[in-house]
N, C-alpha and C positions, 0 to 999 in steps of 0.2 A: 429210783425204783423201789416200790414197796412190796415186800413179800409177806403174804398172809398164809400161815400154816394152820390148818384146821384138822379135826380128827378123821374125817371121812369124806367120801364123794358127795353125800347129801348136804353136809355142812358147806362144802365148797360151792355147790350149786346155789345154796341160799345166800351166801356172801356175794357171789357174782351177780345173781339175779336181782338182789336188792339194789345194786349199782344201777342196773338198767331201769328198774322201777323208779328210782330217785330221779334219774335223768328225764324219764317220761313225765313225771309230775312237775319238774322244775322248769322245763323248757316249753315255749309256746309252739315251736315247730322242730322237735328233735329229729336228728338223723341217727339211726342205729346201724352200725356195721355188724353184719351177721356172719357167723362162721358155721360150717357144717362139721360132720364127724360125730363121734360118740360123746366127746367131752362136753359140748354145749347143751346136750339134750336136757339135763336136769335144770340148767339155767332157764331154758325156754318154758319148761313145765312150771317153774317157780313164778315166772312173769305171768303166765296164763292164769295160774291159781290166785295170783294177787288181785285179779280183777281190774288192774289198771288199764285205762283206755290208750289205744294206739291210733285213735281216729285222727289225731293232729300230727302224727309222725310220718316219717319216711324211713325206709329200710333199704340197705344196699348190700349186695353179696360181695364176698371177698374174691370169689373165683367161680369158674364153671368149666365143665368138661367140654371138649371139642369133639364132635362126631356123634353124640347121642341125639336121637330124634327129640323134637319138642314134646314135652310131657313124659319123657322116660322117667320111670320111678326113681332112678338114681341120679337124674339131673339135679343140680343143686337148687335150682329154683323150685322144682317139685319137692325136694327134701324140706326146704324151709317152709313151704306152704303146708305140707303134710304135718310137720312136727311143731310148727309154731304159728305162722301168721293166719292160717285158716281157722285157728282157734281164738283169734282176736278180732277187733274191729278195724285193723289196719286196712285202708282202701287198697284193693288189689293193684290199682294203677300206680301206687306209690311203693311198690316193691320192685327195685331196680337191680339189674344184673348186666354183665357185659354181653354184647351181641355176638354169640359164637356161631350163629346160623348163616352168616354171610359167606360168600365164596372165600376160599383160602387166601388169595392175594389181597382181599379186602380186610382181613383180620387186623393188621397193624393200625389201619385207620379207625376201626371199631374200638380198638384198645385206647387210642388217643381220645376218642369221643367219650369213652367211659370216664377217663380222668377228668375231662372237661365237665361232664355231668356232675361228678362229685363236687367240683368247685362251684358249679352253678347252684347246687343244693345248699351251699354254705359250709361244706365240709362235714365230716363225721364227728358227732359229739362223743360217742363212745364206741370203740371197735372191739368186739369180742373176738378172741383168738384161741385156737388150740395150738398144740405143738406136736410135730411128728417125731418118730423114733430117731431120726437123723438130725433133729433140730430145725426142721423146716417150719415156717409159718405161712399160711395160705398155701400156695404151691411154689413158694420160693425155695428151691432145693439148694443144698450146699453148693457154693460157688456163685450164688446169685449176687449181683452188685448190691451193695448197701444203699445205693441211690437209685435203684431200678424203679421203673414205672410199670403201669399195667401193660402186659405183653403176653405173647404166646410162649409156653414152656413145654419141654419134653419131660415127662415124669421118669424118675429113676425106677429101677427094678424094685428097690426096697419099698418105695411108696406104692407102687402098683400091687405088690404083695400085701401091704398093710390094708389097702382099700378093696382087695378082692373079697373080703368078708361081706361087703355091701352088695356084691354081685354073685351071691350064692357060692362063693369060693372059686369062681371061674376067672382065672387070671386073664384069659384071652378076651374076656368081655370088658375089662377095665381099659378105658381109652389111654392112649399114649400121650395125648396132647391136651392142654388146658389153656384157658386164659386166666391170668391171676393178677390181682393188684400187686404192684411191685413193693419192695421194702420202703422205697422213698415215698410212694403213695400212702402206704400204711402209716408211716411216721407223721403224716399230716393230720391225722385224727387228733382230736383234743385229748382223749383219754384212751390208752391201750389197756385192755383187760384180758389177761391170759389166764385160762383155767386148765389145770392138768391134774389128773388123779391116777393112782395105781403105780406099782413098782416099775412098770415098763417105761414110765416117764421120768424116773429119777435121774438117769444119766443125761438126757437132753436138757432137763431143767437145771441141773448143776452147771452144765456147759453154758447155757443161755444167761444165767444169773451171775455166776461167779467166774466163768471162764473169760478168755480174752474176747474182745470185740473182733469178730472175724466172719468173713463170708463162709467159712467152713461150718459155722453154726449160725444160720440166718436169724434165728430168734434172739441172738445176742444183740441185735440192733435195738432191742428194747432199752438197752443201757444208755442209748442216746436220747431217749424221749424224756421230757420233763415231767410227764404224768403217766407212768406205767405201773400197773398193779398186777402182780402174779399171785394167783390163788391156787394153792396146792394142798392136797391131803398129806397125812404123815408118810404114806408110802412114796409119793412123788417127791417128798422133801428129804428122802433118806440120804441123798448125796450132797446135801448143802452143808458146807463147813461152818457157816454162820447161822445155822438154824436156831440156836438158842437166842441169838441176838434178835432175829426176826420175830420170834415168839414174844420176847420181852418188849420190843418196840410196839408190836400190835396190842399187847395187853395194856400198855400204858399210853396208848394213843389218846391225845386230847379229845374230850367229848365233842368239841365243836368242829373237829377236823374229819370230814367225810373221806371215804375212799375216793 
């Protein structure tokens, strides 16, 4: 795992955004894994501002709420289109997400079909990730199996409170269920790229990077991946015991070695 500590959120977005730009320029048919939430927004704005083409790319969602109507402003497909892909030349038909609009008993089959689709696309080249205050990634809450696949999950109260800000503070409007890529599914991406900024992320980042590998902190599963990059600002890095080492390693990174 490589930890990159930068001064602020703008610098973090630039570092992470350049990774996506480089993948888009280097691959003939890249597959981007897209995350929602506030942390990735600066990354998407950087990619859009770069002018890089996504016409040859595909994009896949990490997760989606269950129970919101199609086109709901806080549905994750709507979010990604509004904040990112509608500002690019990505073909709309190559933005993929799990099918959460089937009848409830059909959801497990839809989850399995989504994993099969990711494999058919050739796998995810770079998966952008955020981290929750309890250490969750995607909607893999504490206690999630480290080998889990795409599945239906029930959100914890803490996560629903965190996400209520996207629903005008109305906790009752936040769905209780989601479909999410599992930790095992996420680990199949070629490159995992986690971005976190702000003091509120210091504790979960420390647990994920330097704590034990544990289902109690789902993001700690990044420790198992051969190519995982964690980009944090100084505030989010405040709990890292080896912060000085991470700074030194990044400062002296070989010029030929990309993130």
